[in-house]
N, C-alpha and C positions, 0 to 999 in steps of 0.2 A: 504493500500500500504506500509506504514512504517513498519507494523508488518511483512509483507511478506519479505521485504528487511532484516529485523533483523533476521528472521528465516533462510533465505538463507545464510546470513553471519555466523550465528551460525553453520550451516551445514558445511560450508567451513572450519571454525576453527576446527570443530570436525574431519574433514578429514585430517587436517594438523598436528594433534596431534600424536606424536610417543608414542608407548607403552613403549619403553625404550629410553633413551637419544640417539640421533643420534651420530654415531661414525664418527669422522673426520679422514682424511688421513694425518697423521703427517709427513710421509716420503715424500720428494719432488718427488721422482720417482713415488710413489703411487698416488700423486695428478695429476701428468702428465698423468699417465695411466688412471686414473678416468676420466679426462677431454677428453682424446682420446675416451674412451668407450662411454661417454655421447654423444659426437659429432657423432660417428659412428652409435649409436642407433638412433639418430635423423635423419640420412639419410634414415632410413626405412627398411634396409635389416638386419634383426636380425640374419640371418644365418652367415653373414660375421662379424657382430658386436662382436660375442662371440669368434671368432677365435684369436689365439695368434698373436699379431702384429709381423711383421718380425723383427728379431734381439732382441726381448725382452725375458727376463727370465720367464720361466713358473711359478715358485713359486711367483714371483712378481705379475704376472697377476692373479694368483689364489687368492692371499691375497687381492688384490684390489676388485675383484669381490665378494669374500666371505663377506667382510665388506659391500659392496653395497647391497648385498642380505639381510643381516641382517637389514640394514636400511629400505629397501623396506618392508620387512615382519613386522617390528616394526610399520611402518606407516599404513600398511593395517590392521593389527590386532587392532591398535589403533582406527580405525574407528568403530569397532564392539565390543570393549572390554566391554562396559557397558551392552551389550546384551548377552555376554557370561559369565554366572554366574554358581555358583555351582548348582543352581536349574534347570536352562535351559540346562546345559551341565554337568551332574554329572560324566561323564567319558570322557577321552580324546579319541576321535574316529574320523575316517574318513569314515563315512558310517557304516552300520550295521555289516559288516564283519571285520572291522579293529578297534581294540582297542589297545591303547598304555599304557604301564606301565612306570613309571619314575625310572631311576637309572643313577647316574653319576659316580659310582665307588669310590667316595671319601666321599662326605657328605651323600649320599644315596647309600649304597653298595648292597642292595637287591631290586629288582623291587617292587615298591609300586603302588597301584591303587589310583589315585587322580582325581579330577575333571579337566575338560579341562582348565579353567583359572589357576588353580594351576600348572598343567603340563606345560602350556605355559610360566608361570612366572619362573618356575624352569629352563626350557629350555633356555629362553632368557637371564636369569641371568648367566647361565653356559657359554653361548656363549660370553657374555660380559667379563667374567673372562678370557676366552681364548684370545680374541682380545686385552684386556688391558695388558696381560702378554707379555712383550717385549722379553721374551725367546721363545715365540711361534710365535708372530707376531712382528718381529724386526722393530724398528722405526729409527734406525741409519744406514746410508750408510756403507757398508763394513761388516756388521754383517750377518753371514750366517743364513739361515733358519734351524730349527731343521730337523733331518733326517726323522722324522715321520710327517712332516708338511702336506703332501698331505693326509695322513690318518686322521689327526685331522680335516682338512677341509672337508673330505668326511663325517665324523661323523656330523659335523656342518650342512652341506647341507642336509644330510639325515633327520636330525631332523627339519630343517627349512621346508622341504617338508611337514612334518606332520601338520604344521600350515596351509599351503595351503590346504591340504586335509580336515582339520577341517572346515576352512572357506567355502570352496566350498560345503561341504556336510551339514553343520549346519547353515550357516549364509548367504547363497547366496541371499535369498529374501531380507534380510536387506541391503546387498551391492547394490542390484538393486534399492531399495527404496531410498538409500542415493546417488544414481547416481555415485557409485564408481565401478560399474561392469567393465567398459572399462579399468580403471586403473588396477584393479585386473588382468584381462586377459592379459594385456600387460606385467605386471611384471612377471606373471607366465610363459608366453611364453618365456621371456628372460631367466628365471631360467631354464626352460626345455632345451632350446637350449644349454645353457652353460654346464649343467651337462651331457647331452648326448654327446656333443662335446668331452669332456675329460673323459667320462665314470666314473663319480664321484658318481652316485647313482645307485644302482642295479635296474634292471627292476622290480623285485618283490616288491621293496620298493615303486615304482611308481604306482603299480597296483591299489590303491584306486582311482586314477584319470586317469587310463589307457584309457578309452573311450574319455575323454576330451582331452588328449594328442594326441591320434590318429586323432581325428577330427581336432584339431588345426594344426597338421603337414600336414595333407591331404589338408586342406584349403590353407595353405601357399604354398604347392607344386603346387597346381593348379594355384596360382598367379605367382609363379616363373617359372613354366613350367618344373620343375624337382623335383624328389624325394630327400628329404634331406638325406645326408650322411655326417657323421663326417669326417673332413679333416685330423685330426691328431690323433695319437695313443700315449697315455701317460700311 
């Protein structure tokens, strides 16, 4: 009995370990919006939870959610990171038809083929640099977002989706075994509704999990009694 409890506790600690350090919302407005989003998500209607709160600035909402999605992915990948190795995942892929090469345009200027754990480490480190840069993600009130902020976030979210794609295609059995499937599905659903609401990730980029997304939206539509349609155009 004691061994079973220790094992269960170890699994919980494993699930709580982030791949990268969790990012905090330093700007008071961001913390306020984060708490609003958390409370709205808790109400159970994810369609409404992603929508821009009345009277709020779109860039502020985008910044808060982008950081939250980074934290969610960091936690989810942290669950399976010890099982995602150069030997088990020699290429960064999301199923047999989709393989990703890494390039950030600064440190790595030409696309290179790397293993999945290397790619995801590059990816998450690059996103950390963007979030930590106050010129990209302002932390002081009254400081404007850069003109290309939406495009930066679109690139971040596009790349974060690839981690979801890899987890679903290569590590789903392990997520189920670790009792993390429900959390994965909830986080992914939140991500999908958000990027679709504001058209932040192209449909062709979502193709590796197209069937999963269609099934998820259809199931929700049956519960809600209406087909999902984004409310805003940005």
